[in-house]
Backbone as XML, in Angstrom:
<?xml version="1.0"?>
<chain id="A" units="angstrom">
  <residue number="1" name="MET">
    <atom name="N" x="-62.552" y="-22.023" z="-43.546"/>
    <atom name="CA" x="-61.545" y="-22.324" z="-44.538"/>
    <atom name="C" x="-60.311" y="-21.470" z="-44.264"/>
  </residue>
  <residue number="2" name="VAL">
    <atom name="N" x="-59.177" y="-21.954" z="-44.751"/>
    <atom name="CA" x="-57.906" y="-21.244" z="-44.552"/>
    <atom name="C" x="-57.313" y="-20.933" z="-45.922"/>
  </residue>
  <residue number="3" name="CYS">
    <atom name="N" x="-56.945" y="-19.682" z="-46.138"/>
    <atom name="CA" x="-56.341" y="-19.273" z="-47.409"/>
    <atom name="C" x="-54.982" y="-19.962" z="-47.579"/>
  </residue>
  <residue number="4" name="SER">
    <atom name="N" x="-54.783" y="-20.549" z="-48.739"/>
    <atom name="CA" x="-53.536" y="-21.262" z="-49.012"/>
    <atom name="C" x="-52.351" y="-20.312" z="-49.207"/>
  </residue>
  <residue number="5" name="GLU">
    <atom name="N" x="-52.625" y="-19.043" z="-49.423"/>
    <atom name="CA" x="-51.556" y="-18.082" z="-49.698"/>
    <atom name="C" x="-51.114" y="-17.326" z="-48.448"/>
  </residue>
  <residue number="6" name="CYS">
    <atom name="N" x="-52.066" y="-16.806" z="-47.665"/>
    <atom name="CA" x="-51.692" y="-15.954" z="-46.527"/>
    <atom name="C" x="-52.104" y="-16.510" z="-45.169"/>
  </residue>
  <residue number="7" name="GLY">
    <atom name="N" x="-52.943" y="-17.559" z="-45.144"/>
    <atom name="CA" x="-53.369" y="-18.150" z="-43.878"/>
    <atom name="C" x="-54.599" y="-17.525" z="-43.261"/>
  </residue>
  <residue number="8" name="ALA">
    <atom name="N" x="-55.200" y="-16.528" z="-43.929"/>
    <atom name="CA" x="-56.421" y="-15.905" z="-43.412"/>
    <atom name="C" x="-57.526" y="-16.950" z="-43.348"/>
  </residue>
  <residue number="9" name="THR">
    <atom name="N" x="-58.484" y="-16.762" z="-42.439"/>
    <atom name="CA" x="-59.594" y="-17.702" z="-42.325"/>
    <atom name="C" x="-60.911" y="-17.002" z="-42.641"/>
  </residue>
  <residue number="10" name="ALA">
    <atom name="N" x="-61.849" y="-17.754" z="-43.167"/>
    <atom name="CA" x="-63.185" y="-17.242" z="-43.474"/>
    <atom name="C" x="-64.137" y="-18.426" z="-43.569"/>
  </residue>
  <residue number="11" name="ALA">
    <atom name="N" x="-65.421" y="-18.151" z="-43.459"/>
    <atom name="CA" x="-66.424" y="-19.208" z="-43.544"/>
    <atom name="C" x="-66.476" y="-19.814" z="-44.941"/>
  </residue>
  <residue number="12" name="ALA">
    <atom name="N" x="-66.194" y="-19.023" z="-45.960"/>
    <atom name="CA" x="-66.189" y="-19.515" z="-47.346"/>
    <atom name="C" x="-65.155" y="-18.733" z="-48.139"/>
  </residue>
  <residue number="13" name="MET">
    <atom name="N" x="-64.510" y="-19.406" z="-49.082"/>
    <atom name="CA" x="-63.503" y="-18.766" z="-49.946"/>
    <atom name="C" x="-63.614" y="-19.317" z="-51.351"/>
  </residue>
  <residue number="14" name="LYS">
    <atom name="N" x="-63.085" y="-18.564" z="-52.287"/>
    <atom name="CA" x="-62.974" y="-19.047" z="-53.661"/>
    <atom name="C" x="-61.931" y="-20.164" z="-53.692"/>
  </residue>
  <residue number="15" name="THR">
    <atom name="N" x="-62.179" y="-21.174" z="-54.505"/>
    <atom name="CA" x="-61.197" y="-22.234" z="-54.719"/>
    <atom name="C" x="-60.780" y="-22.160" z="-56.171"/>
  </residue>
  <residue number="16" name="GLY">
    <atom name="N" x="-59.492" y="-22.106" z="-56.422"/>
    <atom name="CA" x="-59.026" y="-21.967" z="-57.790"/>
    <atom name="C" x="-57.809" y="-22.805" z="-58.063"/>
  </residue>
  <residue number="17" name="PHE">
    <atom name="N" x="-57.416" y="-22.834" z="-59.322"/>
    <atom name="CA" x="-56.164" y="-23.473" z="-59.694"/>
    <atom name="C" x="-55.477" y="-22.612" z="-60.719"/>
  </residue>
  <residue number="18" name="TRP">
    <atom name="N" x="-54.135" y="-22.732" z="-60.766"/>
    <atom name="CA" x="-53.344" y="-21.933" z="-61.692"/>
    <atom name="C" x="-53.455" y="-22.532" z="-63.089"/>
  </residue>
  <residue number="19" name="ILE">
    <atom name="N" x="-53.907" y="-21.735" z="-64.037"/>
    <atom name="CA" x="-54.128" y="-22.170" z="-65.414"/>
    <atom name="C" x="-52.834" y="-22.688" z="-66.035"/>
  </residue>
  <residue number="20" name="ALA">
    <atom name="N" x="-51.710" y="-22.048" z="-65.748"/>
    <atom name="CA" x="-50.421" y="-22.418" z="-66.341"/>
    <atom name="C" x="-49.978" y="-23.832" z="-65.959"/>
  </residue>
  <residue number="21" name="GLU">
    <atom name="N" x="-50.505" y="-24.373" z="-64.853"/>
    <atom name="CA" x="-50.124" y="-25.712" z="-64.426"/>
    <atom name="C" x="-50.818" y="-26.815" z="-65.223"/>
  </residue>
  <residue number="22" name="GLY">
    <atom name="N" x="-51.829" y="-26.447" z="-66.016"/>
    <atom name="CA" x="-52.527" y="-27.418" z="-66.864"/>
    <atom name="C" x="-53.133" y="-28.568" z="-66.077"/>
  </residue>
  <residue number="23" name="ASP">
    <atom name="N" x="-52.972" y="-29.788" z="-66.604"/>
    <atom name="CA" x="-53.577" y="-30.971" z="-65.987"/>
    <atom name="C" x="-52.995" y="-31.301" z="-64.616"/>
  </residue>
  <residue number="24" name="ALA">
    <atom name="N" x="-51.823" y="-30.802" z="-64.314"/>
    <atom name="CA" x="-51.183" y="-31.080" z="-63.027"/>
    <atom name="C" x="-51.624" y="-30.105" z="-61.932"/>
  </residue>
  <residue number="25" name="ALA">
    <atom name="N" x="-52.519" y="-29.191" z="-62.267"/>
    <atom name="CA" x="-52.928" y="-28.150" z="-61.321"/>
    <atom name="C" x="-53.671" y="-28.735" z="-60.122"/>
  </residue>
  <residue number="26" name="GLU">
    <atom name="N" x="-53.367" y="-28.202" z="-58.951"/>
    <atom name="CA" x="-54.077" y="-28.557" z="-57.730"/>
    <atom name="C" x="-55.017" y="-27.411" z="-57.381"/>
  </residue>
  <residue number="27" name="GLU">
    <atom name="N" x="-56.070" y="-27.700" z="-56.621"/>
    <atom name="CA" x="-57.027" y="-26.679" z="-56.207"/>
    <atom name="C" x="-56.591" y="-26.075" z="-54.876"/>
  </residue>
  <residue number="28" name="TRP">
    <atom name="N" x="-56.721" y="-24.737" z="-54.770"/>
    <atom name="CA" x="-56.286" y="-24.021" z="-53.582"/>
    <atom name="C" x="-57.351" y="-23.025" z="-53.157"/>
  </residue>
  <residue number="29" name="PRO">
    <atom name="N" x="-57.732" y="-22.988" z="-51.860"/>
    <atom name="CA" x="-58.648" y="-21.954" z="-51.375"/>
    <atom name="C" x="-57.894" y="-20.630" z="-51.231"/>
  </residue>
  <residue number="30" name="MET">
    <atom name="N" x="-58.545" y="-19.527" z="-51.611"/>
    <atom name="CA" x="-57.915" y="-18.210" z="-51.516"/>
    <atom name="C" x="-58.892" y="-17.169" z="-50.979"/>
  </residue>
  <residue number="31" name="CYS">
    <atom name="N" x="-58.398" y="-16.307" z="-50.085"/>
    <atom name="CA" x="-59.203" y="-15.197" z="-49.583"/>
    <atom name="C" x="-59.367" y="-14.164" z="-50.702"/>
  </residue>
  <residue number="32" name="GLU">
    <atom name="N" x="-60.243" y="-13.205" z="-50.490"/>
    <atom name="CA" x="-60.516" y="-12.192" z="-51.517"/>
    <atom name="C" x="-59.271" y="-11.393" z="-51.889"/>
  </residue>
  <residue number="33" name="ASP">
    <atom name="N" x="-58.446" y="-11.026" z="-50.895"/>
    <atom name="CA" x="-57.247" y="-10.232" z="-51.178"/>
    <atom name="C" x="-56.253" y="-11.005" z="-52.042"/>
  </residue>
  <residue number="34" name="CYS">
    <atom name="N" x="-55.986" y="-12.252" z="-51.663"/>
    <atom name="CA" x="-55.029" y="-13.064" z="-52.431"/>
    <atom name="C" x="-55.569" y="-13.392" z="-53.813"/>
  </residue>
  <residue number="35" name="PHE">
    <atom name="N" x="-56.875" y="-13.659" z="-53.896"/>
    <atom name="CA" x="-57.468" y="-13.943" z="-55.194"/>
    <atom name="C" x="-57.346" y="-12.720" z="-56.106"/>
  </residue>
  <residue number="36" name="GLY">
    <atom name="N" x="-57.564" y="-11.537" z="-55.548"/>
    <atom name="CA" x="-57.465" y="-10.308" z="-56.331"/>
    <atom name="C" x="-56.090" y="-10.099" z="-56.939"/>
  </residue>
  <residue number="37" name="GLU">
    <atom name="N" x="-55.051" y="-10.568" z="-56.242"/>
    <atom name="CA" x="-53.681" y="-10.404" z="-56.733"/>
    <atom name="C" x="-53.357" y="-11.325" z="-57.905"/>
  </residue>
  <residue number="38" name="VAL">
    <atom name="N" x="-54.084" y="-12.457" z="-58.031"/>
    <atom name="CA" x="-53.769" y="-13.444" z="-59.073"/>
    <atom name="C" x="-54.955" y="-13.732" z="-59.989"/>
  </residue>
  <residue number="39" name="VAL">
    <atom name="N" x="-55.931" y="-12.846" z="-59.988"/>
    <atom name="CA" x="-57.172" y="-13.093" z="-60.725"/>
    <atom name="C" x="-56.950" y="-13.436" z="-62.203"/>
  </residue>
  <residue number="40" name="ASP">
    <atom name="N" x="-55.924" y="-12.895" z="-62.825"/>
    <atom name="CA" x="-55.660" y="-13.179" z="-64.235"/>
    <atom name="C" x="-54.904" y="-14.485" z="-64.450"/>
  </residue>
  <residue number="41" name="GLU">
    <atom name="N" x="-54.440" y="-15.107" z="-63.364"/>
    <atom name="CA" x="-53.623" y="-16.317" z="-63.474"/>
    <atom name="C" x="-54.348" y="-17.585" z="-63.046"/>
  </residue>
  <residue number="42" name="VAL">
    <atom name="N" x="-55.520" y="-17.449" z="-62.420"/>
    <atom name="CA" x="-56.220" y="-18.617" z="-61.880"/>
    <atom name="C" x="-57.615" y="-18.764" z="-62.475"/>
  </residue>
  <residue number="43" name="PHE">
    <atom name="N" x="-58.149" y="-19.953" z="-62.316"/>
    <atom name="CA" x="-59.508" y="-20.276" z="-62.743"/>
    <atom name="C" x="-60.263" y="-20.716" z="-61.501"/>
  </residue>
  <residue number="44" name="ILE">
    <atom name="N" x="-61.472" y="-20.178" z="-61.276"/>
    <atom name="CA" x="-62.268" y="-20.552" z="-60.104"/>
    <atom name="C" x="-62.918" y="-21.905" z="-60.351"/>
  </residue>
  <residue number="45" name="VAL">
    <atom name="N" x="-62.800" y="-22.780" z="-59.380"/>
    <atom name="CA" x="-63.391" y="-24.113" z="-59.444"/>
    <atom name="C" x="-64.721" y="-24.077" z="-58.698"/>
  </residue>
  <residue number="46" name="PRO">
    <atom name="N" x="-65.824" y="-24.457" z="-59.353"/>
    <atom name="CA" x="-67.101" y="-24.496" z="-58.634"/>
    <atom name="C" x="-67.040" y="-25.513" z="-57.501"/>
  </residue>
  <residue number="47" name="GLY">
    <atom name="N" x="-67.553" y="-25.136" z="-56.349"/>
    <atom name="CA" x="-67.566" y="-26.051" z="-55.208"/>
    <atom name="C" x="-68.671" y="-27.083" z="-55.336"/>
  </residue>
  <residue number="48" name="PRO">
    <atom name="N" x="-68.607" y="-28.127" z="-54.524"/>
    <atom name="CA" x="-69.610" y="-29.186" z="-54.597"/>
    <atom name="C" x="-70.961" y="-28.768" z="-54.026"/>
  </residue>
  <residue number="49" name="VAL">
    <atom name="N" x="-70.972" y="-27.746" z="-53.163"/>
    <atom name="CA" x="-72.214" y="-27.290" z="-52.546"/>
    <atom name="C" x="-72.164" y="-25.773" z="-52.359"/>
  </residue>
  <residue number="50" name="ALA">
    <atom name="N" x="-73.322" y="-25.175" z="-52.212"/>
    <atom name="CA" x="-73.393" y="-23.756" z="-51.869"/>
    <atom name="C" x="-73.192" y="-23.634" z="-50.357"/>
  </residue>
  <residue number="51" name="CYS">
    <atom name="N" x="-72.651" y="-22.531" z="-49.919"/>
    <atom name="CA" x="-72.420" y="-22.313" z="-48.494"/>
    <atom name="C" x="-73.497" y="-21.387" z="-47.940"/>
  </residue>
  <residue number="52" name="TRP">
    <atom name="N" x="-74.199" y="-21.856" z="-46.943"/>
    <atom name="CA" x="-75.293" y="-21.105" z="-46.339"/>
    <atom name="C" x="-74.953" y="-20.760" z="-44.900"/>
  </residue>
  <residue number="53" name="GLY">
    <atom name="N" x="-75.482" y="-19.632" z="-44.435"/>
    <atom name="CA" x="-75.287" y="-19.212" z="-43.058"/>
    <atom name="C" x="-76.583" y="-18.654" z="-42.505"/>
  </residue>
  <residue number="54" name="ARG">
    <atom name="N" x="-76.666" y="-18.571" z="-41.206"/>
    <atom name="CA" x="-77.891" y="-18.127" z="-40.552"/>
    <atom name="C" x="-77.741" y="-16.699" z="-40.031"/>
  </residue>
  <residue number="55" name="CYS">
    <atom name="N" x="-78.777" y="-15.891" z="-40.258"/>
    <atom name="CA" x="-78.786" y="-14.510" z="-39.776"/>
    <atom name="C" x="-79.077" y="-14.496" z="-38.281"/>
  </residue>
  <residue number="56" name="SER">
    <atom name="N" x="-78.290" y="-13.757" z="-37.532"/>
    <atom name="CA" x="-78.488" y="-13.676" z="-36.084"/>
    <atom name="C" x="-79.680" y="-12.794" z="-35.714"/>
  </residue>
  <residue number="57" name="GLY">
    <atom name="N" x="-80.183" y="-12.008" z="-36.676"/>
    <atom name="CA" x="-81.333" y="-11.154" z="-36.402"/>
    <atom name="C" x="-82.660" y="-11.847" z="-36.638"/>
  </residue>
  <residue number="58" name="CYS">
    <atom name="N" x="-82.904" y="-12.280" z="-37.870"/>
    <atom name="CA" x="-84.193" y="-12.888" z="-38.235"/>
    <atom name="C" x="-84.169" y="-14.415" z="-38.200"/>
  </residue>
  <residue number="59" name="LEU">
    <atom name="N" x="-82.985" y="-15.008" z="-38.007"/>
    <atom name="CA" x="-82.782" y="-16.459" z="-37.922"/>
    <atom name="C" x="-83.086" y="-17.209" z="-39.219"/>
  </residue>
  <residue number="60" name="GLU">
    <atom name="N" x="-83.157" y="-16.506" z="-40.330"/>
    <atom name="CA" x="-83.356" y="-17.143" z="-41.638"/>
    <atom name="C" x="-81.997" y="-17.564" z="-42.199"/>
  </residue>
  <residue number="61" name="TRP">
    <atom name="N" x="-82.018" y="-18.472" z="-43.191"/>
    <atom name="CA" x="-80.806" y="-18.952" z="-43.843"/>
    <atom name="C" x="-80.566" y="-18.173" z="-45.126"/>
  </residue>
  <residue number="62" name="PHE">
    <atom name="N" x="-79.312" y="-17.796" z="-45.381"/>
    <atom name="CA" x="-78.920" y="-17.025" z="-46.557"/>
    <atom name="C" x="-77.609" y="-17.569" z="-47.106"/>
  </residue>
  <residue number="63" name="SER">
    <atom name="N" x="-77.345" y="-17.274" z="-48.376"/>
    <atom name="CA" x="-76.018" y="-17.534" z="-48.918"/>
    <atom name="C" x="-75.044" y="-16.688" z="-48.114"/>
  </residue>
  <residue number="64" name="VAL">
    <atom name="N" x="-73.842" y="-17.201" z="-47.850"/>
    <atom name="CA" x="-72.888" y="-16.394" z="-47.077"/>
    <atom name="C" x="-72.538" y="-15.101" z="-47.798"/>
  </residue>
  <residue number="65" name="ARG">
    <atom name="N" x="-72.746" y="-15.049" z="-49.107"/>
    <atom name="CA" x="-72.499" y="-13.807" z="-49.856"/>
    <atom name="C" x="-73.507" y="-12.717" z="-49.495"/>
  </residue>
  <residue number="66" name="ASP">
    <atom name="N" x="-74.669" y="-13.124" z="-48.945"/>
    <atom name="CA" x="-75.704" y="-12.170" z="-48.580"/>
    <atom name="C" x="-75.665" y="-11.775" z="-47.112"/>
  </residue>
  <residue number="67" name="LEU">
    <atom name="N" x="-74.690" y="-12.277" z="-46.367"/>
    <atom name="CA" x="-74.538" y="-11.891" z="-44.969"/>
    <atom name="C" x="-73.453" y="-10.822" z="-44.874"/>
  </residue>
  <residue number="68" name="VAL">
    <atom name="N" x="-73.736" y="-9.780" z="-44.100"/>
    <atom name="CA" x="-72.836" y="-8.635" z="-44.014"/>
    <atom name="C" x="-71.552" y="-8.961" z="-43.248"/>
  </residue>
  <residue number="69" name="ASP">
    <atom name="N" x="-71.665" y="-9.684" z="-42.179"/>
    <atom name="CA" x="-70.513" y="-9.925" z="-41.285"/>
    <atom name="C" x="-70.381" y="-11.414" z="-40.965"/>
  </residue>
  <residue number="70" name="VAL">
    <atom name="N" x="-69.989" y="-12.196" z="-41.937"/>
    <atom name="CA" x="-69.927" y="-13.652" z="-41.781"/>
    <atom name="C" x="-68.855" y="-14.052" z="-40.771"/>
  </residue>
  <residue number="71" name="LYS">
    <atom name="N" x="-69.245" y="-14.961" z="-39.872"/>
    <atom name="CA" x="-68.315" y="-15.511" z="-38.885"/>
    <atom name="C" x="-68.465" y="-17.030" z="-38.902"/>
  </residue>
  <residue number="72" name="ALA">
    <atom name="N" x="-67.364" y="-17.730" z="-38.941"/>
    <atom name="CA" x="-67.406" y="-19.192" z="-38.923"/>
    <atom name="C" x="-68.006" y="-19.680" z="-37.615"/>
  </residue>
  <residue number="73" name="GLY">
    <atom name="N" x="-68.921" y="-20.628" z="-37.699"/>
    <atom name="CA" x="-69.499" y="-21.246" z="-36.512"/>
    <atom name="C" x="-70.472" y="-20.396" z="-35.735"/>
  </residue>
  <residue number="74" name="ALA">
    <atom name="N" x="-70.859" y="-19.233" z="-36.248"/>
    <atom name="CA" x="-71.760" y="-18.344" z="-35.511"/>
    <atom name="C" x="-73.237" y="-18.604" z="-35.816"/>
  </residue>
  <residue number="75" name="GLY">
    <atom name="N" x="-73.523" y="-19.549" z="-36.712"/>
    <atom name="CA" x="-74.908" y="-19.809" z="-37.111"/>
    <atom name="C" x="-75.601" y="-20.875" z="-36.309"/>
  </residue>
  <residue number="76" name="GLY">
    <atom name="N" x="-74.879" y="-21.488" z="-35.380"/>
    <atom name="CA" x="-75.517" y="-22.511" z="-34.570"/>
    <atom name="C" x="-75.456" y="-23.874" z="-35.225"/>
  </residue>
  <residue number="77" name="ARG">
    <atom name="N" x="-76.568" y="-24.440" z="-35.532"/>
    <atom name="CA" x="-76.752" y="-25.793" z="-36.045"/>
    <atom name="C" x="-75.604" y="-26.307" z="-36.909"/>
  </residue>
  <residue number="78" name="GLY">
    <atom name="N" x="-74.949" y="-27.354" z="-36.449"/>
    <atom name="CA" x="-73.890" y="-27.982" z="-37.219"/>
    <atom name="C" x="-72.675" y="-27.103" z="-37.450"/>
  </residue>
  <residue number="79" name="ASP">
    <atom name="N" x="-72.456" y="-26.134" z="-36.580"/>
    <atom name="CA" x="-71.305" y="-25.234" z="-36.702"/>
    <atom name="C" x="-71.352" y="-24.423" z="-37.999"/>
  </residue>
  <residue number="80" name="ALA">
    <atom name="N" x="-72.560" y="-24.104" z="-38.458"/>
    <atom name="CA" x="-72.749" y="-23.327" z="-39.686"/>
    <atom name="C" x="-72.247" y="-21.903" z="-39.501"/>
  </residue>
  <residue number="81" name="PRO">
    <atom name="N" x="-71.830" y="-21.263" z="-40.598"/>
    <atom name="CA" x="-71.460" y="-19.847" z="-40.502"/>
    <atom name="C" x="-72.681" y="-19.007" z="-40.129"/>
  </residue>
  <residue number="82" name="GLY">
    <atom name="N" x="-72.453" y="-17.849" z="-39.598"/>
    <atom name="CA" x="-73.541" y="-16.954" z="-39.246"/>
    <atom name="C" x="-73.135" y="-15.519" z="-39.475"/>
  </residue>
  <residue number="83" name="GLY">
    <atom name="N" x="-74.095" y="-14.637" z="-39.356"/>
    <atom name="CA" x="-73.843" y="-13.219" z="-39.550"/>
    <atom name="C" x="-75.149" y="-12.458" z="-39.520"/>
  </residue>
  <residue number="84" name="THR">
    <atom name="N" x="-75.205" y="-11.350" z="-40.229"/>
    <atom name="CA" x="-76.402" y="-10.516" z="-40.290"/>
    <atom name="C" x="-76.788" y="-10.325" z="-41.745"/>
  </residue>
  <residue number="85" name="CYS">
    <atom name="N" x="-78.051" y="-10.613" z="-42.088"/>
    <atom name="CA" x="-78.501" y="-10.410" z="-43.469"/>
    <atom name="C" x="-78.581" y="-8.907" z="-43.751"/>
  </residue>
  <residue number="86" name="ARG">
    <atom name="N" x="-78.676" y="-8.568" z="-45.001"/>
    <atom name="CA" x="-78.687" y="-7.152" z="-45.392"/>
    <atom name="C" x="-79.888" y="-6.399" z="-44.808"/>
  </residue>
  <residue number="87" name="ALA">
    <atom name="N" x="-81.061" y="-7.043" z="-44.782"/>
    <atom name="CA" x="-82.256" y="-6.382" z="-44.257"/>
    <atom name="C" x="-82.107" y="-6.084" z="-42.764"/>
  </residue>
  <residue number="88" name="CYS">
    <atom name="N" x="-81.655" y="-7.056" z="-41.989"/>
    <atom name="CA" x="-81.451" y="-6.831" z="-40.551"/>
    <atom name="C" x="-80.355" y="-5.805" z="-40.303"/>
  </residue>
  <residue number="89" name="HIS">
    <atom name="N" x="-79.343" y="-5.807" z="-41.145"/>
    <atom name="CA" x="-78.265" y="-4.819" z="-41.021"/>
    <atom name="C" x="-78.805" y="-3.403" z="-41.240"/>
  </residue>
  <residue number="90" name="GLU">
    <atom name="N" x="-79.670" y="-3.238" z="-42.224"/>
    <atom name="CA" x="-80.275" y="-1.922" z="-42.480"/>
    <atom name="C" x="-81.123" y="-1.485" z="-41.295"/>
  </residue>
  <residue number="91" name="ILE">
    <atom name="N" x="-81.849" y="-2.413" z="-40.678"/>
    <atom name="CA" x="-82.669" y="-2.090" z="-39.498"/>
    <atom name="C" x="-81.754" y="-1.659" z="-38.351"/>
  </residue>
  <residue number="92" name="GLU">
    <atom name="N" x="-80.647" y="-2.389" z="-38.156"/>
    <atom name="CA" x="-79.695" y="-2.016" z="-37.098"/>
    <atom name="C" x="-79.139" y="-0.620" z="-37.303"/>
  </residue>
  <residue number="93" name="LEU">
    <atom name="N" x="-78.937" y="-0.240" z="-38.565"/>
    <atom name="CA" x="-78.405" y="1.087" z="-38.869"/>
    <atom name="C" x="-79.474" y="2.176" z="-38.851"/>
  </residue>
  <residue number="94" name="GLY">
    <atom name="N" x="-80.740" y="1.768" z="-38.687"/>
    <atom name="CA" x="-81.839" y="2.724" z="-38.649"/>
    <atom name="C" x="-82.242" y="3.251" z="-40.009"/>
  </residue>
  <residue number="95" name="ARG">
    <atom name="N" x="-81.882" y="2.544" z="-41.081"/>
    <atom name="CA" x="-82.197" y="3.001" z="-42.429"/>
    <atom name="C" x="-83.494" y="2.397" z="-42.978"/>
  </residue>
  <residue number="96" name="CYS">
    <atom name="N" x="-84.090" y="1.505" z="-42.214"/>
    <atom name="CA" x="-85.264" y="0.801" z="-42.724"/>
    <atom name="C" x="-86.440" y="1.085" z="-41.805"/>
  </residue>
  <residue number="97" name="ALA">
    <atom name="N" x="-87.543" y="1.552" z="-42.371"/>
    <atom name="CA" x="-88.748" y="1.818" z="-41.590"/>
    <atom name="C" x="-89.618" y="0.573" z="-41.603"/>
  </residue>
  <residue number="98" name="MET">
    <atom name="N" x="-89.991" y="0.099" z="-40.427"/>
    <atom name="CA" x="-90.826" y="-1.102" z="-40.355"/>
    <atom name="C" x="-92.199" y="-0.731" z="-39.888"/>
  </residue>
</chain>
């Protein structure tokens, strides 16, 4: 996705509309930084589907919110987002005893 405000890209972004525009409001994707600047002026629109990505360590599927380093198209199948789940990230950092 591409942020409508700054052009940043990410595998998933919040989609919102400006409350002041009322019924004429259009929906716009926004990155976390841009959303943070207008959080009191916009309403988040629920998306039609949840966004899932695949962990490069354990190969399981997770919500992109649960992946530490989400990258667009890094999950393989169908150009899905990918990254590292929190558990695999902890193992990489040596904080988890297996």
